[in-house]
C-alpha positions in Angstrom: -8.5 -2.8 9.4 -5.4 -4.1 11.3 -3.9 -5.7 8.2 -5.0 -3.0 6.0 -3.5 -0.2 7.9 -0.3 -1.8 9.5 2.0 -1.3 6.3 1.4 2.5 6.7 2.4 3.0 10.6 5.9 3.4 11.8 7.9 4.0 15.1 9.5 7.3 16.0 12.7 6.5 17.9 15.0 8.6 20.0 18.5 7.3 19.1 20.5 6.5 22.1 23.7 5.2 20.4 24.9 3.4 17.2 22.7 0.2 18.1 20.0 1.2 20.4 17.1 3.7 20.7 13.9 4.3 22.4 10.4 4.1 20.9 8.9 7.7 21.6 5.6 7.5 19.6 4.0 6.3 16.5 3.5 7.9 13.1 1.8 7.5 9.6 3.5 7.3 6.4 1.5 9.2 4.0 1.5 11.7 1.0 1.0 15.4 1.8 1.3 18.1 -0.8 2.2 15.6 -3.3 5.3 14.5 -1.3 6.1 11.7 0.8 5.8 12.5 4.5 5.8 11.2 8.1 2.7 12.6 10.1 2.8 12.4 13.9 2.2 14.4 17.0 4.6 17.1 17.9 5.0 15.8 21.5 6.5 12.6 19.9 9.2 14.7 18.2 10.1 16.6 21.2 10.3 13.4 23.2 12.6 11.8 20.7 14.9 14.8 20.7 15.7 14.3 24.3 18.0 11.2 23.1 21.6 12.1 22.5 21.8 10.9 18.9 18.6 12.5 17.5 15.5 11.1 15.8 15.1 8.1 13.4 12.0 6.5 11.9 11.3 2.8 11.6 11.4 1.3 7.8 10.3 -2.3 8.4 11.2 -5.4 10.2 14.8 -6.2 10.2 15.6 -2.9 8.4 17.8 -0.1 9.9 15.8 2.9 10.9 16.2 6.1 9.1 17.9 9.0 10.8 16.0 12.3 10.4 17.9 15.1 8.8 16.6 18.6 8.2 13.6 20.4 9.5 10.5 19.1 10.8 7.3 21.2 10.0 5.2 21.9 13.4 2.0 23.2 14.5 2.4 23.7 18.2 -1.2 24.5 18.9 -2.5 21.5 17.3 0.3 19.2 18.5 1.2 18.1 14.9 4.5 17.5 13.2 5.3 16.7 9.5 8.5 15.7 8.2 8.9 15.6 4.3 11.0 12.6 3.5 14.2 13.0 1.3 15.0 10.6 -1.6 17.4 8.7 0.5 14.3 7.1 2.6 13.8 4.0 0.6 10.3 2.7 1.0 7.7 1.5 -1.4 5.1 4.0 -2.6 2.5 1.8 -1.5 3.6 2.2 2.1 2.4 6.0 2.0 -1.4 6.7 2.7 -2.8 8.7 -0.1 -3.8 12.2 0.4 -7.2 11.3 -1.4 -8.1 9.3 1.6 -7.6 12.1 4.2 -11.0 13.7 5.2 -10.7 17.4 6.5 -14.1 17.6 7.9 -15.2 16.1 11.3 -19.0 16.0 10.5 -19.0 12.1 10.2 -17.0 11.3 13.3 -20.0 10.6 15.6 -21.7 8.5 13.3 -18.9 6.1 12.1 -16.8 3.5 13.8 -13.3 4.8 14.7 -10.0 2.7 14.4 -6.5 3.6 15.3 -3.2 1.8 15.0 0.0 2.2 16.6 2.8 1.0 18.8 2.3 1.1 22.6 5.5 1.6 24.7 4.8 -1.5 26.6 5.4 -3.6 23.7 8.4 -1.7 22.3 11.9 -2.8 23.4 15.4 -1.7 22.4 17.2 -4.9 21.1 20.9 -5.3 21.0 20.6 -8.5 19.2 18.5 -7.0 16.2 20.4 -3.7 16.5 17.2 -1.6 16.8 13.8 -1.3 18.3 11.3 -4.1 18.1 7.6 -3.1 18.1 4.3 -5.0 18.5 1.4 -2.8 17.2 -2.1 -2.3 19.0 -5.0 -2.1 16.5 -8.0 -0.6 18.4 -11.6 0.4 17.5 -14.1 2.4 19.4 -16.8 5.1 18.9 -16.1 8.8 19.5 -16.8 10.0 23.0 -19.2 12.9 23.1 -19.8 13.4 26.8 -17.3 13.4 30.1 -14.7 15.0 28.0 -11.7 17.0 29.4 -12.7 20.5 30.1 -9.9 21.9 28.2 -10.8 20.0 24.9 -10.1 22.2 21.7 -12.8 22.7 18.9 -10.3 20.8 16.6 -9.9 17.9 18.9 -12.1 14.8 19.5 -12.2 12.0 21.9 -12.0 8.2 21.3 -13.6 5.9 24.0 -10.8 4.3 26.0 -12.7 2.6 29.1 -11.6 -0.8 30.3 -15.3 -1.6 31.1 -16.6 -3.4 28.0 -13.0 -3.7 26.4 -12.8 -7.0 24.5 -10.1 -8.6 22.0 -10.5 -9.9 18.7 -12.1 -13.1 19.9 -14.7 -11.4 22.1 -13.0 -12.1 25.3 -12.5 -9.5 28.1 -9.3 -7.4 27.4 -7.2 -5.7 30.0 -6.4 -2.0 29.5 -3.2 -1.6 27.4 -1.2 1.4 28.6 -1.4 3.7 25.7 1.9 5.5 26.3 3.7 5.4 23.0 0.3 5.4 20.9 0.8 9.3 20.6 1.1 10.2 16.8 -0.9 7.1 15.9 -3.3 7.7 13.0 -7.1 7.6 13.6 -9.4 6.5 10.7 -13.2 6.3 10.4 -13.8 3.1 8.9 -16.4 4.3 6.4 -19.4 2.3 7.3 -21.5 5.3 7.9 -24.3 5.7 5.3 -23.8 2.3 3.7 -24.7 -1.3 4.2 -22.0 -3.3 6.3 -22.2 -5.9 3.6 -20.8 -3.5 1.1 -18.1 -2.2 3.3 -14.3 -2.8 2.5 -11.2 -1.6 4.2 -10.5 0.7 1.3 -13.5 2.8 2.5 -11.7 4.2 5.4 -10.5 7.8 5.7 -8.0 9.3 7.9 -9.7 11.7 10.4 -7.1 12.5 13.0 -3.8 12.0 14.8 -3.6 10.8 18.4 -2.1 13.3 20.8 -3.2 12.7 24.3 -4.6 10.2 26.8 -6.8 11.3 29.7 -6.8 8.4 32.2 -9.4 10.2 34.5 -11.7 10.6 31.9 -10.8 7.1 30.2 -10.7 8.7 26.8 -8.0 9.2 24.1 -7.7 12.7 22.5 -6.9 13.2 18.8 -6.4 16.3 16.6 -8.6 16.4 13.8 -7.2 16.4 10.1 -9.2 19.6 9.6 -6.1 21.1 11.0 -4.0 20.1 7.9 -4.0 22.4 5.1 -7.0 21.4 2.7 -4.8 21.4 -0.4 -2.7 18.4 1.2 
């Protein structure tokens, strides 16, 4: 899943000056309403706006980020933001998650394994040498949290387990908790194993189900907005 999804994620950058910026959150390149778009959390956009030179989006290793021009479509209640990319944003069509692989119903969240992929702030640095922001991604998988959730959780939100107890890396060794600040805006998928044999599973079976928006350290849970909040015709 990490390899399958990496090409779709990007960093949202607050531009400090001509050569440096600050990683403010993560985002997904996808197709919405038939157009190429960036989907992230509204709080990520608001954080990036604090920098004096505006907002930019990473385009790939060694490539200059793309400076955002024009309006960003927002849903302040759901904490979502969509930026429809102009033609000047040059990126392969294969780097955009298909709208056909966006699930608008949360019905299978609790019976499938969830996977998110984004860029934590702790592994993101501004580099004068490379004239940009350098990121190392964090792929992370867990089950939906169904109990001990924040009391203000909205009906369109869901929790992803983020408890250091039992956390392991890809080799099965104990893994220290990674500070998730900077993961806001990360896409959340259900991998598509629910209702089928694991031997038949492929990464192509995964479906986008949410966008990460918050971390509740006291509850040891990540909070995501469900894609049910996106218009169904997208």
